[in-house]
C-alpha positions as CSV (number, residue, x, y, z in Angstrom):
1,M,-34.4,26.2,-14.0
2,V,-31.3,27.9,-13.2
3,D,-31.4,31.0,-11.4
4,R,-28.8,33.2,-13.4
5,P,-30.0,35.7,-15.9
6,K,-28.4,34.3,-19.1
7,E,-29.3,30.7,-18.2
8,R,-33.1,31.4,-17.6
9,R,-33.7,31.4,-21.4
10,S,-32.1,28.1,-21.8
11,T,-33.4,24.6,-21.3
12,F,-31.4,22.0,-19.2
13,A,-31.8,18.3,-18.4
14,F,-30.4,17.0,-15.0
15,V,-27.4,14.6,-15.3
16,A,-26.0,14.3,-11.8
17,F,-26.0,15.7,-8.2
18,V,-22.3,15.8,-7.2
19,R,-20.8,16.2,-3.6
20,N,-17.1,16.4,-2.9
21,T,-16.5,14.5,0.3
22,D,-13.4,16.1,1.1
23,T,-14.3,19.7,0.7
24,G,-18.1,19.6,1.2
25,D,-18.8,21.3,-2.2
26,E,-22.1,20.5,-3.8
27,W,-23.0,21.2,-7.5
28,V,-25.6,20.0,-10.2
29,E,-24.2,18.7,-13.6
30,V,-26.7,19.4,-16.5
31,R,-26.7,19.1,-20.0
32,G,-28.5,21.5,-22.8
33,G,-28.6,25.3,-23.2
34,R,-30.1,27.5,-25.8
35,N,-32.2,26.0,-28.7
36,G,-30.2,23.6,-30.5
37,E,-27.3,23.5,-28.0
38,M,-26.2,20.3,-25.9
39,R,-23.4,21.6,-23.8
40,D,-22.5,20.1,-20.3
41,R,-22.8,22.7,-17.5
42,S,-22.3,22.8,-13.7
43,F,-24.2,24.9,-11.4
44,S,-24.2,25.5,-7.7
45,A,-26.9,23.4,-6.0
46,E,-28.6,26.6,-4.3
47,S,-29.2,28.1,-8.0
48,V,-31.1,25.0,-9.4
49,Y,-35.1,25.4,-9.1
50,P,-37.7,23.0,-10.4
51,A,-39.3,23.8,-13.7
52,S,-42.7,24.6,-11.8
53,A,-40.8,27.7,-10.3
54,R,-40.9,29.7,-13.4
55,K,-43.5,32.4,-13.3
56,G,-43.1,34.6,-16.4
57,P,-39.6,36.0,-16.3
58,R,-38.9,35.2,-12.6
59,L,-38.6,32.2,-10.4
60,V,-40.6,31.8,-7.2
61,G,-40.3,29.4,-4.5
62,A,-37.3,27.7,-3.1
63,P,-34.4,26.0,-4.9
64,L,-34.4,22.3,-5.2
65,M,-31.5,22.1,-2.4
66,M,-34.0,23.5,0.3
67,A,-37.0,22.1,-1.1
68,P,-36.4,18.6,-3.1
69,Q,-39.1,17.2,-5.3
70,L,-38.2,13.6,-4.6
71,P,-37.1,12.0,-1.6
72,F,-33.2,11.3,-1.1
73,T,-32.1,8.0,-0.4
74,A,-28.6,7.1,0.7
75,G,-27.2,4.1,-1.2
């Protein structure tokens, strides 16, 4: 789920988590959109929530950046 009003009606699939080591910027690459669309998009890591965060028209809980669902491993 993406915490932006227009994107809340869309469905996205995770593609990659990206970190620019020079600047420290982080974002999430996704693919999807409205029904029938398959666009590539990028969102700030702070605006991406797990699908379980959707409670009706709003999002609850912490974004994945603050509360990851899977352990991160360096590799």
